[in-house]
N, C-alpha and C positions, 0 to 999 in steps of 0.2 A: 424403449431399442424401438428402431420405428421401419416401422410395414408397412408393405406395397402390395396393392390388390391386383391376382390379375382383371385385365378389364375386358366385360365379353362382346367382342365384335364376329362380325361377319360383317369378312373381303374376297370382294365376288368382280367380273370372276376372274377364274383362275385354271392354268391361265388366260394371259388376256394378246391384244394386239397394245391395244394405249391404253383402254380408255379402265380406268380401275372406282369401284364403291364402298365407302366403308361406310356399314350399317352398322352404332353404336348404341343400338338399340332404346338410348332412352339421351331429352335433350341433355346437355350440358355448360355448363356457363364459359368453360372453354376450354382449347382440346390445343395440342402441335401434333403435328402430322414432318417428317423425316421416314425420305424415302430414298434413300444410299444405295450401289450398283453392289457389287459380288468384291469389285473391289477396297470396297469400303467411299469413295467416293460419294457427295454427300449433292445427293437432285434435285430434292425438297427439300424445305424448311416453310414451315406459311402455320402462321396463330387459327382460327376459328374462336369466331363465339358467337355462343346460344345455339346448337345444332346436334343437327338426330342425326344428321348423316350428310356425309364430304364424295364428292367428286370429282377425282381426281385425274386425269393424265399424264401419266408414264413419258415420256419422250426422250426419243435415242433409241437406242443400239439393241437386241433380247438380247435377252440374257438371264442369268434371276437379279432378283429386288429382293432388297426385309422396306415391308412398312411399318412402323415404330407409329402409334396412336400411344399419347402422355392424357391423364384426367390432371385433374387438382392429387387427386391421390389415383388414380389408378394408370398402368400401364400393358401396354402389349407387344407384342413383334411379330411380325409376319414371312412368311415369303412367296411371292410372287411371283410364276416367271413367266415372261414376255418374252412372245414370238412374233 
């Protein structure tokens, strides 16, 4: 059986006007960040290496966005409100 651990992160500010910071709480060798809008359209899909914090700019309209953060064996998706 395959288990994925929940990634403990802090994503802030929420709500935001554009800029979002992701605190991974530990340095990871590989992190993938995917941002989708409420309709499921992928806005951002980026890979990061050897990071413990990530800064994003969510361009586009105000609304609800979902940020998925994946490392080698951990995963979390959080909802962000862009105003």
